[in-house]
N, CA, C, O and the ligand as a Tripos MOL2 file, in Angstrom:
@<TRIPOS>MOLECULE
protein
  305   303    77     0     0
PROTEIN
NO_CHARGES

@<TRIPOS>ATOM
      1 N           0.8410   -1.2040    0.0000 N.3       1 MET1
      2 CA          0.0000    0.0000    0.0000 C.3       1 MET1
      3 C           0.8760    1.2540    0.0000 C.2       1 MET1
      4 O           1.9050    1.3140    0.6730 O.2       1 MET1
      5 N           0.4480    2.2350   -0.7590 N.am      2 CYS2
      6 CA          1.2440    3.4580   -0.8530 C.3       2 CYS2
      7 C           1.2300    4.2230    0.4710 C.2       2 CYS2
      8 O           0.1750    4.4840    1.0500 O.2       2 CYS2
      9 N           2.4320    4.5740    0.9320 N.am      3 PHE3
     10 CA          2.5870    5.2880    2.1970 C.3       3 PHE3
     11 C           2.0090    6.7020    2.1090 C.2       3 PHE3
     12 O           1.5660    7.2660    3.1100 O.2       3 PHE3
     13 N           2.0210    7.2560    0.9160 N.am      4 TYR4
     14 CA          1.6300    8.6590    0.7590 C.3       4 TYR4
     15 C           0.1380    8.8380    0.5280 C.2       4 TYR4
     16 O          -0.5180    9.6170    1.2190 O.2       4 TYR4
     17 N          -0.4010    8.1020   -0.4610 N.am      5 CYS5
     18 CA         -1.7920    8.3620   -0.8260 C.3       5 CYS5
     19 C          -2.7250    7.2070   -0.4680 C.2       5 CYS5
     20 O          -3.9260    7.2670   -0.7330 O.2       5 CYS5
     21 N          -2.1590    6.1400    0.1440 N.am      6 LYS6
     22 CA         -2.9460    4.9750    0.5730 C.3       6 LYS6
     23 C          -3.5400    4.1840   -0.5890 C.2       6 LYS6
     24 O          -4.3890    3.3160   -0.3850 O.2       6 LYS6
     25 N          -3.1030    4.4790   -1.7800 N.am      7 CYS7
     26 CA         -3.5500    3.7400   -2.9590 C.3       7 CYS7
     27 C          -3.0020    2.3240   -2.8900 C.2       7 CYS7
     28 O          -1.8650    2.1240   -2.4630 O.2       7 CYS7
     29 N          -3.7920    1.3350   -3.3050 N.am      8 LYS8
     30 CA         -3.3600   -0.0510   -3.1940 C.3       8 LYS8
     31 C          -2.8220   -0.5960   -4.5050 C.2       8 LYS8
     32 O          -2.3510   -1.7320   -4.5640 O.2       8 LYS8
     33 N          -2.8900    0.2000   -5.5410 N.am      9 GLU9
     34 CA         -2.4860   -0.2740   -6.8520 C.3       9 GLU9
     35 C          -1.0560    0.1730   -7.1750 C.2       9 GLU9
     36 O          -0.7460    1.3640   -7.1930 O.2       9 GLU9
     37 N          -0.1890   -0.8290   -7.4310 N.am     10 THR10
     38 CA          1.1780   -0.4950   -7.8260 C.3      10 THR10
     39 C           1.5180   -1.2180   -9.1150 C.2      10 THR10
     40 O           0.9170   -2.2430   -9.4370 O.2      10 THR10
     41 N           2.4820   -0.6820   -9.8520 N.am     11 LYS11
     42 CA          2.9350   -1.3410  -11.0710 C.3      11 LYS11
     43 C           4.4550   -1.4540  -11.0540 C.2      11 LYS11
     44 O           5.1430   -0.7050  -10.3610 O.2      11 LYS11
     45 N           4.9640   -2.4100  -11.8360 N.am     12 GLN12
     46 CA          6.4070   -2.6040  -11.9420 C.3      12 GLN12
     47 C           7.0330   -1.4260  -12.6730 C.2      12 GLN12
     48 O           6.4880   -0.9360  -13.6620 O.2      12 GLN12
     49 N           8.1680   -0.9810  -12.1820 N.am     13 SER13
     50 CA          8.8630    0.1220  -12.8350 C.3      13 SER13
     51 C          10.3610   -0.0120  -12.5790 C.2      13 SER13
     52 O          10.7950   -0.9470  -11.9050 O.2      13 SER13
     53 N          11.1420    0.9040  -13.1040 N.am     14 ILE14
     54 CA         12.5630    0.9370  -12.7570 C.3      14 ILE14
     55 C          12.9210    2.3330  -12.2810 C.2      14 ILE14
     56 O          12.2790    3.3180  -12.6450 O.2      14 ILE14
     57 N          13.9610    2.3960  -11.4620 N.am     15 ASN15
     58 CA         14.3330    3.6590  -10.8510 C.3      15 ASN15
     59 C          15.8480    3.7880  -10.8350 C.2      15 ASN15
     60 O          16.5680    2.7900  -10.8730 O.2      15 ASN15
     61 N          16.3210    5.0170  -10.7770 N.am     16 THR16
     62 CA         17.7490    5.2600  -10.5560 C.3      16 THR16
     63 C          17.9300    5.5960   -9.0830 C.2      16 THR16
     64 O          17.3880    6.5840   -8.5880 O.2      16 THR16
     65 N          18.7050    4.7540   -8.3830 N.am     17 HIS17
     66 CA         18.9000    4.9270   -6.9470 C.3      17 HIS17
     67 C          20.1690    5.7420   -6.7140 C.2      17 HIS17
     68 O          21.2500    5.3390   -7.1430 O.2      17 HIS17
     69 N          20.0490    6.8700   -6.0460 N.am     18 VAL18
     70 CA         21.2040    7.7370   -5.8130 C.3      18 VAL18
     71 C          21.4170    7.8890   -4.3150 C.2      18 VAL18
     72 O          20.4930    8.2230   -3.5740 O.2      18 VAL18
     73 N          22.6620    7.6370   -3.8750 N.am     19 VAL19
     74 CA         23.0090    7.8160   -2.4680 C.3      19 VAL19
     75 C          24.1410    8.8250   -2.3930 C.2      19 VAL19
     76 O          25.1630    8.6730   -3.0630 O.2      19 VAL19
     77 N          23.9610    9.8390   -1.5900 N.am     20 THR20
     78 CA         25.0090   10.8380   -1.4150 C.3      20 THR20
     79 C          25.6630   10.6370   -0.0590 C.2      20 THR20
     80 O          24.9940   10.6820    0.9730 O.2      20 THR20
     81 N          26.9680   10.4150   -0.0630 N.am     21 THR21
     82 CA         27.6990   10.2800    1.1980 C.3      21 THR21
     83 C          28.5350   11.5430    1.3990 C.2      21 THR21
     84 O          28.4750   12.4720    0.5940 O.2      21 THR21
     85 N          29.3130   11.5660    2.4820 N.am     22 GLU22
     86 CA         30.0970   12.7450    2.8190 C.3      22 GLU22
     87 C          30.9690   13.2230    1.6680 C.2      22 GLU22
     88 O          31.0620   14.4220    1.4060 O.2      22 GLU22
     89 N          31.6080   12.2800    0.9840 N.am     23 ASN23
     90 CA         32.5320   12.7140   -0.0670 C.3      23 ASN23
     91 C          32.3340   12.0100   -1.4020 C.2      23 ASN23
     92 O          33.2110   12.0610   -2.2650 O.2      23 ASN23
     93 N          31.2080   11.3630   -1.5790 N.am     24 SER24
     94 CA         30.9780   10.7400   -2.8700 C.3      24 SER24
     95 C          29.4920   10.6010   -3.1930 C.2      24 SER24
     96 O          28.6250   10.7530   -2.3330 O.2      24 SER24
     97 N          29.2360   10.3100   -4.4520 N.am     25 VAL25
     98 CA         27.8640   10.0700   -4.9020 C.3      25 VAL25
     99 C          27.8200    8.6830   -5.5270 C.2      25 VAL25
    100 O          28.6350    8.3660   -6.3930 O.2      25 VAL25
    101 N          26.8840    7.8650   -5.0980 N.am     26 ILE26
    102 CA         26.7390    6.5060   -5.6190 C.3      26 ILE26
    103 C          25.4400    6.4450   -6.4240 C.2      26 ILE26
    104 O          24.3650    6.7550   -5.9120 O.2      26 ILE26
    105 N          25.5560    6.0430   -7.6800 N.am     27 VAL27
    106 CA         24.3940    5.9880   -8.5680 C.3      27 VAL27
    107 C          24.2050    4.5460   -9.0330 C.2      27 VAL27
    108 O          25.1200    3.9550   -9.6050 O.2      27 VAL27
    109 N          23.0290    3.9810   -8.7910 N.am     28 ILE28
    110 CA         22.7120    2.6310   -9.2610 C.3      28 ILE28
    111 C          21.5420    2.7500  -10.2230 C.2      28 ILE28
    112 O          20.4380    3.1390   -9.8420 O.2      28 ILE28
    113 N          21.8070    2.4090  -11.4760 N.am     29 LYS29
    114 CA         20.7850    2.5630  -12.5130 C.3      29 LYS29
    115 C          19.9480    1.3070  -12.6880 C.2      29 LYS29
    116 O          20.3690    0.2130  -12.3120 O.2      29 LYS29
    117 N          18.7670    1.4680  -13.2580 N.am     30 ASP30
    118 CA         17.8970    0.3500  -13.6470 C.3      30 ASP30
    119 C          17.5340   -0.5610  -12.4810 C.2      30 ASP30
    120 O          17.5920   -1.7840  -12.6010 O.2      30 ASP30
    121 N          17.1610    0.0330  -11.3590 N.am     31 VAL31
    122 CA         16.7500   -0.7550  -10.2010 C.3      31 VAL31
    123 C          15.2610   -1.0700  -10.3130 C.2      31 VAL31
    124 O          14.4430   -0.1610  -10.4500 O.2      31 VAL31
    125 N          14.9020   -2.3740  -10.2540 N.am     32 PRO32
    126 CA         13.4750   -2.7160  -10.3160 C.3      32 PRO32
    127 C          12.7430   -2.1680   -9.0880 C.2      32 PRO32
    128 O          13.2390   -2.2870   -7.9680 O.2      32 PRO32
    129 N          11.5960   -1.5830   -9.2880 N.am     33 CYS33
    130 CA         10.8320   -1.0450   -8.1600 C.3      33 CYS33
    131 C           9.3430   -1.1290   -8.4620 C.2      33 CYS33
    132 O           8.9320   -1.4970   -9.5630 O.2      33 CYS33
    133 N           8.5550   -0.7830   -7.4690 N.am     34 LEU34
    134 CA          7.1130   -0.6890   -7.6360 C.3      34 LEU34
    135 C           6.7420    0.7830   -7.6500 C.2      34 LEU34
    136 O           7.2790    1.5830   -6.8830 O.2      34 LEU34
    137 N           5.8210    1.1260   -8.5280 N.am     35 GLU35
    138 CA          5.4140    2.5170   -8.6220 C.3      35 GLU35
    139 C           3.9240    2.6310   -8.3070 C.2      35 GLU35
    140 O           3.1170    1.8710   -8.8430 O.2      35 GLU35
    141 N           3.5620    3.5550   -7.4610 N.am     36 CYS36
    142 CA          2.1620    3.7740   -7.1220 C.3      36 CYS36
    143 C           1.4180    4.2620   -8.3590 C.2      36 CYS36
    144 O           1.8430    5.2010   -9.0310 O.2      36 CYS36
    145 N           0.2990    3.6020   -8.6420 N.am     37 ALA37
    146 CA         -0.4590    3.9510   -9.8440 C.3      37 ALA37
    147 C          -1.1150    5.3220   -9.7140 C.2      37 ALA37
    148 O          -1.4360    5.9570  -10.7180 O.2      37 ALA37
    149 N          -1.3080    5.7680   -8.5060 N.am     38 GLN38
    150 CA         -2.0120    7.0310   -8.2950 C.3      38 GLN38
    151 C          -1.0650    8.2320   -8.1960 C.2      38 GLN38
    152 O          -1.2280    9.2040   -8.9330 O.2      38 GLN38
    153 N          -0.0750    8.1770   -7.2890 N.am     39 CYS39
    154 CA          0.7640    9.3620   -7.0730 C.3      39 CYS39
    155 C           2.1540    9.2380   -7.6780 C.2      39 CYS39
    156 O           2.9030   10.2150   -7.6970 O.2      39 CYS39
    157 N           2.5220    8.0390   -8.1820 N.am     40 GLY40
    158 CA          3.8170    7.8960   -8.8380 C.3      40 GLY40
    159 C           4.9790    7.6770   -7.8950 C.2      40 GLY40
    160 O           6.1230    7.6040   -8.3440 O.2      40 GLY40
    161 N           4.7250    7.5700   -6.6060 N.am     41 GLU41
    162 CA          5.7860    7.3060   -5.6350 C.3      41 GLU41
    163 C           6.3930    5.9290   -5.9030 C.2      41 GLU41
    164 O           5.6700    4.9760   -6.1940 O.2      41 GLU41
    165 N           7.7300    5.8260   -5.8050 N.am     42 LYS42
    166 CA          8.3830    4.5580   -6.1060 C.3      42 LYS42
    167 C           8.8610    3.8610   -4.8450 C.2      42 LYS42
    168 O           9.3130    4.4980   -3.8930 O.2      42 LYS42
    169 N           8.7520    2.5270   -4.8580 N.am     43 TYR43
    170 CA          9.0920    1.7050   -3.6920 C.3      43 TYR43
    171 C           9.9860    0.5530   -4.0950 C.2      43 TYR43
    172 O           9.9290    0.0710   -5.2270 O.2      43 TYR43
    173 N          10.8250    0.1100   -3.1470 N.am     44 TYR44
    174 CA         11.6020   -1.1060   -3.3490 C.3      44 TYR44
    175 C          11.0580   -2.1970   -2.4430 C.2      44 TYR44
    176 O          10.5810   -1.9270   -1.3410 O.2      44 TYR44
    177 N          11.1360   -3.4430   -2.9260 N.am     45 THR45
    178 CA         10.7960   -4.5610   -2.0450 C.3      45 THR45
    179 C          11.9450   -4.7350   -1.0500 C.2      45 THR45
    180 O          13.0320   -4.1940   -1.2560 O.2      45 THR45
    181 N          11.7090   -5.4870    0.0230 N.am     46 ASP46
    182 CA         12.7440   -5.7210    1.0340 C.3      46 ASP46
    183 C          13.9760   -6.3730    0.4280 C.2      46 ASP46
    184 O          15.1070   -6.0600    0.7980 O.2      46 ASP46
    185 N          13.7370   -7.2920   -0.5190 N.am     47 GLU47
    186 CA         14.8440   -7.9920   -1.1620 C.3      47 GLU47
    187 C          15.7340   -7.0160   -1.9340 C.2      47 GLU47
    188 O          16.9590   -7.0330   -1.8070 O.2      47 GLU47
    189 N          15.0910   -6.1710   -2.7330 N.am     48 ILE48
    190 CA         15.8360   -5.1820   -3.5190 C.3      48 ILE48
    191 C          16.5520   -4.2060   -2.5860 C.2      48 ILE48
    192 O          17.7060   -3.8470   -2.8170 O.2      48 ILE48
    193 N          15.8660   -3.7900   -1.5480 N.am     49 MET49
    194 CA         16.4400   -2.8550   -0.5830 C.3      49 MET49
    195 C          17.7250   -3.4100    0.0250 C.2      49 MET49
    196 O          18.7220   -2.7030    0.1680 O.2      49 MET49
    197 N          17.6760   -4.7060    0.3820 N.am     50 GLY50
    198 CA         18.8440   -5.3510    0.9700 C.3      50 GLY50
    199 C          20.0100   -5.4090    0.0080 C.2      50 GLY50
    200 O          21.1580   -5.1820    0.3910 O.2      50 GLY50
    201 N          19.7080   -5.7160   -1.2530 N.am     51 LYS51
    202 CA         20.7580   -5.7920   -2.2600 C.3      51 LYS51
    203 C          21.3580   -4.4080   -2.5180 C.2      51 LYS51
    204 O          22.5670   -4.2660   -2.7070 O.2      51 LYS51
    205 N          20.5070   -3.4110   -2.5210 N.am     52 LEU52
    206 CA         20.9960   -2.0470   -2.7300 C.3      52 LEU52
    207 C          21.9570   -1.6440   -1.6110 C.2      52 LEU52
    208 O          22.9750   -0.9960   -1.8550 O.2      52 LEU52
    209 N          21.6230   -2.0310   -0.3960 N.am     53 GLU53
    210 CA         22.4860   -1.6950    0.7390 C.3      53 GLU53
    211 C          23.8650   -2.3250    0.5750 C.2      53 GLU53
    212 O          24.8830   -1.6980    0.8670 O.2      53 GLU53
    213 N          23.8880   -3.5790    0.1020 N.am     54 ASN54
    214 CA         25.1690   -4.2450   -0.1300 C.3      54 ASN54
    215 C          25.9900   -3.5180   -1.1830 C.2      54 ASN54
    216 O          27.1900   -3.3020   -1.0090 O.2      54 ASN54
    217 N          25.3360   -3.1420   -2.2740 N.am     55 VAL55
    218 CA         26.0330   -2.4480   -3.3610 C.3      55 VAL55
    219 C          26.5910   -1.1190   -2.8500 C.2      55 VAL55
    220 O          27.7210   -0.7470   -3.1690 O.2      55 VAL55
    221 N          25.7960   -0.4150   -2.0630 N.am     56 VAL56
    222 CA         26.2230    0.8820   -1.5340 C.3      56 VAL56
    223 C          27.4180    0.6960   -0.5930 C.2      56 VAL56
    224 O          28.3680    1.4760   -0.6410 O.2      56 VAL56
    225 N          27.3750   -0.3350    0.2630 N.am     57 GLU57
    226 CA         28.4860   -0.5860    1.1780 C.3      57 GLU57
    227 C          29.7770   -0.8590    0.4230 C.2      57 GLU57
    228 O          30.8440   -0.3700    0.7940 O.2      57 GLU57
    229 N          29.6670   -1.6530   -0.6490 N.am     58 GLN58
    230 CA         30.8500   -1.9540   -1.4570 C.3      58 GLN58
    231 C          31.3620   -0.7030   -2.1510 C.2      58 GLN58
    232 O          32.5680   -0.4660   -2.2180 O.2      58 GLN58
    233 N          30.4430    0.0840   -2.6610 N.am     59 ALA59
    234 CA         30.8270    1.2840   -3.3950 C.3      59 ALA59
    235 C          31.5240    2.2840   -2.4830 C.2      59 ALA59
    236 O          32.4140    3.0110   -2.9230 O.2      59 ALA59
    237 N          31.1240    2.3230   -1.2180 N.am     60 LYS60
    238 CA         31.7290    3.2550   -0.2640 C.3      60 LYS60
    239 C          33.2070    2.9630   -0.0470 C.2      60 LYS60
    240 O          33.9940    3.8560    0.2690 O.2      60 LYS60
    241 N          33.5690    1.6850   -0.2240 N.am     61 LYS61
    242 CA         34.9650    1.2920    0.0040 C.3      61 LYS61
    243 C          35.8590    1.6820   -1.1690 C.2      61 LYS61
    244 O          37.0840    1.6950   -1.0450 O.2      61 LYS61
    245 N          35.2550    1.9920   -2.2860 N.am     62 MET62
    246 CA         36.0490    2.3570   -3.4600 C.3      62 MET62
    247 C          36.3380    3.8480   -3.4310 C.2      62 MET62
    248 O          35.5740    4.6530   -2.8980 O.2      62 MET62
    249 N          37.4670    4.1780   -4.0230 N.am     63 SER63
    250 CA         37.8010    5.5920   -4.0600 C.3      63 SER63
    251 C          37.1210    6.2360   -5.2620 C.2      63 SER63
    252 O          36.6760    5.5460   -6.1790 O.2      63 SER63
    253 N          37.0480    7.5270   -5.2480 N.am     64 GLY64
    254 CA         36.4110    8.2400   -6.3480 C.3      64 GLY64
    255 C          35.2030    9.0090   -5.8590 C.2      64 GLY64
    256 O          34.5300    8.6020   -4.9130 O.2      64 GLY64
    257 N          34.9430   10.1040   -6.5030 N.am     65 GLU65
    258 CA         33.8470   10.9670   -6.0560 C.3      65 GLU65
    259 C          32.4950   10.4830   -6.5520 C.2      65 GLU65
    260 O          31.4710   10.6900   -5.9000 O.2      65 GLU65
    261 N          32.5010    9.8370   -7.7120 N.am     66 VAL66
    262 CA         31.2370    9.3690   -8.2820 C.3      66 VAL66
    263 C          31.3780    7.9050   -8.6610 C.2      66 VAL66
    264 O          32.3140    7.5180   -9.3600 O.2      66 VAL66
    265 N          30.4440    7.1040   -8.1960 N.am     67 PHE67
    266 CA         30.4280    5.6830   -8.5270 C.3      67 PHE67
    267 C          29.1080    5.3920   -9.2260 C.2      67 PHE67
    268 O          28.0340    5.5980   -8.6610 O.2      67 PHE67
    269 N          29.2030    4.9120  -10.4600 N.am     68 VAL68
    270 CA         27.9870    4.6220  -11.2310 C.3      68 VAL68
    271 C          27.9830    3.1570  -11.6390 C.2      68 VAL68
    272 O          28.9760    2.6490  -12.1600 O.2      68 VAL68
    273 N          26.8660    2.4800  -11.4000 N.am     69 THR69
    274 CA         26.7620    1.0880  -11.8130 C.3      69 THR69
    275 C          25.3280    0.7870  -12.2220 C.2      69 THR69
    276 O          24.4430    1.6330  -12.0910 O.2      69 THR69
    277 N          25.1090   -0.4150  -12.7160 N.am     70 GLU70
    278 CA         23.7570   -0.8510  -13.0430 C.3      70 GLU70
    279 C          23.3630   -1.9590  -12.0750 C.2      70 GLU70
    280 O          24.1980   -2.7730  -11.6810 O.2      70 GLU70
    281 N          22.1070   -1.9860  -11.6990 N.am     71 TYR71
    282 CA         21.6420   -2.9350  -10.6890 C.3      71 TYR71
    283 C          21.9700   -4.3780  -11.0720 C.2      71 TYR71
    284 O          22.5080   -5.1290  -10.2590 O.2      71 TYR71
    285 N          21.6510   -4.7630  -12.3000 N.am     72 ASN72
    286 CA         21.8560   -6.1510  -12.7150 C.3      72 ASN72
    287 C          23.3170   -6.5500  -12.6780 C.2      72 ASN72
    288 O          23.6480   -7.6920  -12.3560 O.2      72 ASN72
    289 N          24.2040   -5.5990  -13.0110 N.am     73 ARG73
    290 CA         25.6270   -5.8870  -13.0160 C.3      73 ARG73
    291 C          26.1530   -5.9430  -11.5900 C.2      73 ARG73
    292 O          26.9540   -6.8160  -11.2570 O.2      73 ARG73
    293 N          25.7080   -5.0190  -10.7470 N.am     74 ALA74
    294 CA         26.2210   -4.9060   -9.3860 C.3      74 ALA74
    295 C          25.7800   -6.0680   -8.5000 C.2      74 ALA74
    296 O          26.4730   -6.4150   -7.5440 O.2      74 ALA74
    297 N          24.6330   -6.6710   -8.8120 N.am     75 THR75
    298 CA         24.1050   -7.7250   -7.9500 C.3      75 THR75
    299 C          24.2760   -9.1060   -8.5640 C.2      75 THR75
    300 O          23.8150  -10.0920   -7.9880 O.2      75 THR75
    301 N          24.9130   -9.1990   -9.6970 N.am     76 ALA76
    302 CA         25.0870  -10.4770  -10.3900 C.3      76 ALA76
    303 C          26.0300  -11.3840   -9.5890 C.2      76 ALA76
    304 O          26.3050  -12.5100  -10.0050 O.2      76 ALA76
    305 ZN          0.5500    6.7410   -3.9200 Zn       77 ZN77
@<TRIPOS>BOND
     1     1     2 1
     2     2     3 1
     3     3     4 2
     4     3     5 am
     5     5     6 1
     6     6     7 1
     7     7     8 2
     8     7     9 am
     9     9    10 1
    10    10    11 1
    11    11    12 2
    12    11    13 am
    13    13    14 1
    14    14    15 1
    15    15    16 2
    16    15    17 am
    17    17    18 1
    18    18    19 1
    19    19    20 2
    20    19    21 am
    21    21    22 1
    22    22    23 1
    23    23    24 2
    24    23    25 am
    25    25    26 1
    26    26    27 1
    27    27    28 2
    28    27    29 am
    29    29    30 1
    30    30    31 1
    31    31    32 2
    32    31    33 am
    33    33    34 1
    34    34    35 1
    35    35    36 2
    36    35    37 am
    37    37    38 1
    38    38    39 1
    39    39    40 2
    40    39    41 am
    41    41    42 1
    42    42    43 1
    43    43    44 2
    44    43    45 am
    45    45    46 1
    46    46    47 1
    47    47    48 2
    48    47    49 am
    49    49    50 1
    50    50    51 1
    51    51    52 2
    52    51    53 am
    53    53    54 1
    54    54    55 1
    55    55    56 2
    56    55    57 am
    57    57    58 1
    58    58    59 1
    59    59    60 2
    60    59    61 am
    61    61    62 1
    62    62    63 1
    63    63    64 2
    64    63    65 am
    65    65    66 1
    66    66    67 1
    67    67    68 2
    68    67    69 am
    69    69    70 1
    70    70    71 1
    71    71    72 2
    72    71    73 am
    73    73    74 1
    74    74    75 1
    75    75    76 2
    76    75    77 am
    77    77    78 1
    78    78    79 1
    79    79    80 2
    80    79    81 am
    81    81    82 1
    82    82    83 1
    83    83    84 2
    84    83    85 am
    85    85    86 1
    86    86    87 1
    87    87    88 2
    88    87    89 am
    89    89    90 1
    90    90    91 1
    91    91    92 2
    92    91    93 am
    93    93    94 1
    94    94    95 1
    95    95    96 2
    96    95    97 am
    97    97    98 1
    98    98    99 1
    99    99   100 2
   100    99   101 am
   101   101   102 1
   102   102   103 1
   103   103   104 2
   104   103   105 am
   105   105   106 1
   106   106   107 1
   107   107   108 2
   108   107   109 am
   109   109   110 1
   110   110   111 1
   111   111   112 2
   112   111   113 am
   113   113   114 1
   114   114   115 1
   115   115   116 2
   116   115   117 am
   117   117   118 1
   118   118   119 1
   119   119   120 2
   120   119   121 am
   121   121   122 1
   122   122   123 1
   123   123   124 2
   124   123   125 am
   125   125   126 1
   126   126   127 1
   127   127   128 2
   128   127   129 am
   129   129   130 1
   130   130   131 1
   131   131   132 2
   132   131   133 am
   133   133   134 1
   134   134   135 1
   135   135   136 2
   136   135   137 am
   137   137   138 1
   138   138   139 1
   139   139   140 2
   140   139   141 am
   141   141   142 1
   142   142   143 1
   143   143   144 2
   144   143   145 am
   145   145   146 1
   146   146   147 1
   147   147   148 2
   148   147   149 am
   149   149   150 1
   150   150   151 1
   151   151   152 2
   152   151   153 am
   153   153   154 1
   154   154   155 1
   155   155   156 2
   156   155   157 am
   157   157   158 1
   158   158   159 1
   159   159   160 2
   160   159   161 am
   161   161   162 1
   162   162   163 1
   163   163   164 2
   164   163   165 am
   165   165   166 1
   166   166   167 1
   167   167   168 2
   168   167   169 am
   169   169   170 1
   170   170   171 1
   171   171   172 2
   172   171   173 am
   173   173   174 1
   174   174   175 1
   175   175   176 2
   176   175   177 am
   177   177   178 1
   178   178   179 1
   179   179   180 2
   180   179   181 am
   181   181   182 1
   182   182   183 1
   183   183   184 2
   184   183   185 am
   185   185   186 1
   186   186   187 1
   187   187   188 2
   188   187   189 am
   189   189   190 1
   190   190   191 1
   191   191   192 2
   192   191   193 am
   193   193   194 1
   194   194   195 1
   195   195   196 2
   196   195   197 am
   197   197   198 1
   198   198   199 1
   199   199   200 2
   200   199   201 am
   201   201   202 1
   202   202   203 1
   203   203   204 2
   204   203   205 am
   205   205   206 1
   206   206   207 1
   207   207   208 2
   208   207   209 am
   209   209   210 1
   210   210   211 1
   211   211   212 2
   212   211   213 am
   213   213   214 1
   214   214   215 1
   215   215   216 2
   216   215   217 am
   217   217   218 1
   218   218   219 1
   219   219   220 2
   220   219   221 am
   221   221   222 1
   222   222   223 1
   223   223   224 2
   224   223   225 am
   225   225   226 1
   226   226   227 1
   227   227   228 2
   228   227   229 am
   229   229   230 1
   230   230   231 1
   231   231   232 2
   232   231   233 am
   233   233   234 1
   234   234   235 1
   235   235   236 2
   236   235   237 am
   237   237   238 1
   238   238   239 1
   239   239   240 2
   240   239   241 am
   241   241   242 1
   242   242   243 1
   243   243   244 2
   244   243   245 am
   245   245   246 1
   246   246   247 1
   247   247   248 2
   248   247   249 am
   249   249   250 1
   250   250   251 1
   251   251   252 2
   252   251   253 am
   253   253   254 1
   254   254   255 1
   255   255   256 2
   256   255   257 am
   257   257   258 1
   258   258   259 1
   259   259   260 2
   260   259   261 am
   261   261   262 1
   262   262   263 1
   263   263   264 2
   264   263   265 am
   265   265   266 1
   266   266   267 1
   267   267   268 2
   268   267   269 am
   269   269   270 1
   270   270   271 1
   271   271   272 2
   272   271   273 am
   273   273   274 1
   274   274   275 1
   275   275   276 2
   276   275   277 am
   277   277   278 1
   278   278   279 1
   279   279   280 2
   280   279   281 am
   281   281   282 1
   282   282   283 1
   283   283   284 2
   284   283   285 am
   285   285   286 1
   286   286   287 1
   287   287   288 2
   288   287   289 am
   289   289   290 1
   290   290   291 1
   291   291   292 2
   292   291   293 am
   293   293   294 1
   294   294   295 1
   295   295   296 2
   296   295   297 am
   297   297   298 1
   298   298   299 1
   299   299   300 2
   300   299   301 am
   301   301   302 1
   302   302   303 1
   303   303   304 2
@<TRIPOS>SUBSTRUCTURE
     1 MET1         2 RESIDUE 1 A MET
     2 CYS2         6 RESIDUE 1 A CYS
     3 PHE3        10 RESIDUE 1 A PHE
     4 TYR4        14 RESIDUE 1 A TYR
     5 CYS5        18 RESIDUE 1 A CYS
     6 LYS6        22 RESIDUE 1 A LYS
     7 CYS7        26 RESIDUE 1 A CYS
     8 LYS8        30 RESIDUE 1 A LYS
     9 GLU9        34 RESIDUE 1 A GLU
    10 THR10       38 RESIDUE 1 A THR
    11 LYS11       42 RESIDUE 1 A LYS
    12 GLN12       46 RESIDUE 1 A GLN
    13 SER13       50 RESIDUE 1 A SER
    14 ILE14       54 RESIDUE 1 A ILE
    15 ASN15       58 RESIDUE 1 A ASN
    16 THR16       62 RESIDUE 1 A THR
    17 HIS17       66 RESIDUE 1 A HIS
    18 VAL18       70 RESIDUE 1 A VAL
    19 VAL19       74 RESIDUE 1 A VAL
    20 THR20       78 RESIDUE 1 A THR
    21 THR21       82 RESIDUE 1 A THR
    22 GLU22       86 RESIDUE 1 A GLU
    23 ASN23       90 RESIDUE 1 A ASN
    24 SER24       94 RESIDUE 1 A SER
    25 VAL25       98 RESIDUE 1 A VAL
    26 ILE26      102 RESIDUE 1 A ILE
    27 VAL27      106 RESIDUE 1 A VAL
    28 ILE28      110 RESIDUE 1 A ILE
    29 LYS29      114 RESIDUE 1 A LYS
    30 ASP30      118 RESIDUE 1 A ASP
    31 VAL31      122 RESIDUE 1 A VAL
    32 PRO32      126 RESIDUE 1 A PRO
    33 CYS33      130 RESIDUE 1 A CYS
    34 LEU34      134 RESIDUE 1 A LEU
    35 GLU35      138 RESIDUE 1 A GLU
    36 CYS36      142 RESIDUE 1 A CYS
    37 ALA37      146 RESIDUE 1 A ALA
    38 GLN38      150 RESIDUE 1 A GLN
    39 CYS39      154 RESIDUE 1 A CYS
    40 GLY40      158 RESIDUE 1 A GLY
    41 GLU41      162 RESIDUE 1 A GLU
    42 LYS42      166 RESIDUE 1 A LYS
    43 TYR43      170 RESIDUE 1 A TYR
    44 TYR44      174 RESIDUE 1 A TYR
    45 THR45      178 RESIDUE 1 A THR
    46 ASP46      182 RESIDUE 1 A ASP
    47 GLU47      186 RESIDUE 1 A GLU
    48 ILE48      190 RESIDUE 1 A ILE
    49 MET49      194 RESIDUE 1 A MET
    50 GLY50      198 RESIDUE 1 A GLY
    51 LYS51      202 RESIDUE 1 A LYS
    52 LEU52      206 RESIDUE 1 A LEU
    53 GLU53      210 RESIDUE 1 A GLU
    54 ASN54      214 RESIDUE 1 A ASN
    55 VAL55      218 RESIDUE 1 A VAL
    56 VAL56      222 RESIDUE 1 A VAL
    57 GLU57      226 RESIDUE 1 A GLU
    58 GLN58      230 RESIDUE 1 A GLN
    59 ALA59      234 RESIDUE 1 A ALA
    60 LYS60      238 RESIDUE 1 A LYS
    61 LYS61      242 RESIDUE 1 A LYS
    62 MET62      246 RESIDUE 1 A MET
    63 SER63      250 RESIDUE 1 A SER
    64 GLY64      254 RESIDUE 1 A GLY
    65 GLU65      258 RESIDUE 1 A GLU
    66 VAL66      262 RESIDUE 1 A VAL
    67 PHE67      266 RESIDUE 1 A PHE
    68 VAL68      270 RESIDUE 1 A VAL
    69 THR69      274 RESIDUE 1 A THR
    70 GLU70      278 RESIDUE 1 A GLU
    71 TYR71      282 RESIDUE 1 A TYR
    72 ASN72      286 RESIDUE 1 A ASN
    73 ARG73      290 RESIDUE 1 A ARG
    74 ALA74      294 RESIDUE 1 A ALA
    75 THR75      298 RESIDUE 1 A THR
    76 ALA76      302 RESIDUE 1 A ALA
    77 ZN77       305 GROUP 0 **** ****
C-alpha cells in the first residue's frame, strides 16, 4: 500500500537509486521497483532494498567521487 496516498495499486517500474555520502555520490541505474499507480511514488521490495544496501556498502569502500553502476551488473 502506498505510504503517501494509501492507494493499493502499484505497477512494476525501474528507478535510478542515488546515495550521497560525505565525499561521494553513488548511482545505481535500472533498479526494479514498484510505482504507485495514483501518485507515482516509487518503492523497493525488502529484497531489492537489501541488495541495494550491499552495493552501496561496497561502493563506499572504493575511491572516487562518483560511482555509477547498473543494478543487474552490481548484484550479479
Ligand atoms: Zn501513492
